[in-house]
C-alpha positions in Angstrom: -107.7 88.6 -243.0 -107.9 92.1 -244.8 -109.8 94.9 -243.9 -111.6 96.8 -246.6 -110.4 100.2 -246.9 -113.9 102.3 -246.5 -111.8 105.6 -247.1 -110.8 106.4 -250.9 -108.8 109.0 -252.4 -111.0 112.1 -253.2 -111.9 111.6 -256.9 -109.7 108.9 -257.2 -106.7 111.0 -257.7 -103.4 109.7 -257.8 -101.0 109.9 -254.9 -97.7 110.1 -257.3 -97.7 112.2 -260.3 -94.9 111.7 -263.0 -93.1 115.0 -264.1 -94.7 115.0 -267.4 -98.3 115.4 -265.5 -97.1 118.0 -263.1 -96.1 120.0 -266.1 -99.3 119.5 -267.8 -101.1 120.7 -264.5 -98.9 123.6 -264.0 -97.8 124.9 -267.5 -94.0 124.9 -266.4 -91.6 123.0 -268.6 -89.9 119.8 -267.2 -86.7 121.6 -266.5 -88.1 124.1 -264.3 -90.2 121.5 -262.7 -87.2 119.0 -262.4 -85.2 122.0 -260.7 -87.7 122.7 -258.6 -88.1 119.0 -257.5 -84.5 118.9 -256.5 -84.8 122.2 -254.3 -87.8 121.1 -252.6 -89.1 118.2 -250.7 -91.8 116.8 -253.1 -89.9 114.3 -255.0 -89.6 110.6 -254.9 -87.5 108.2 -256.4 -88.7 104.3 -257.1 -86.2 102.7 -259.0 -85.2 104.6 -262.0 -88.6 106.6 -262.0 -88.9 110.2 -260.7 -92.2 111.0 -259.2 -93.9 113.7 -257.6 -95.9 113.7 -254.1 -99.3 115.5 -255.0 -100.1 116.5 -251.7 -96.4 118.2 -250.7 -96.6 119.5 -254.1 -99.9 121.0 -253.4 -98.9 122.3 -250.4 -95.4 124.0 -251.6 -97.9 125.8 -254.2 -100.3 127.1 -251.6 -97.4 128.3 -249.9 -96.0 130.1 -252.9 -99.1 132.2 -253.3 
């Protein structure tokens, strides 16, 4: 029996975002974003796709301020 999840993501936000989406959100170039992903711990690989963990990326941005 499956339980219904009563908690949903706030504003139906994605957990993982693409590099292109992250670039659009931050205004950074794709090359800069990929460099940051390699140097930090917010990159997720699923098959051939490279995605960004939104929560880890947001925490990293907050620490930079």
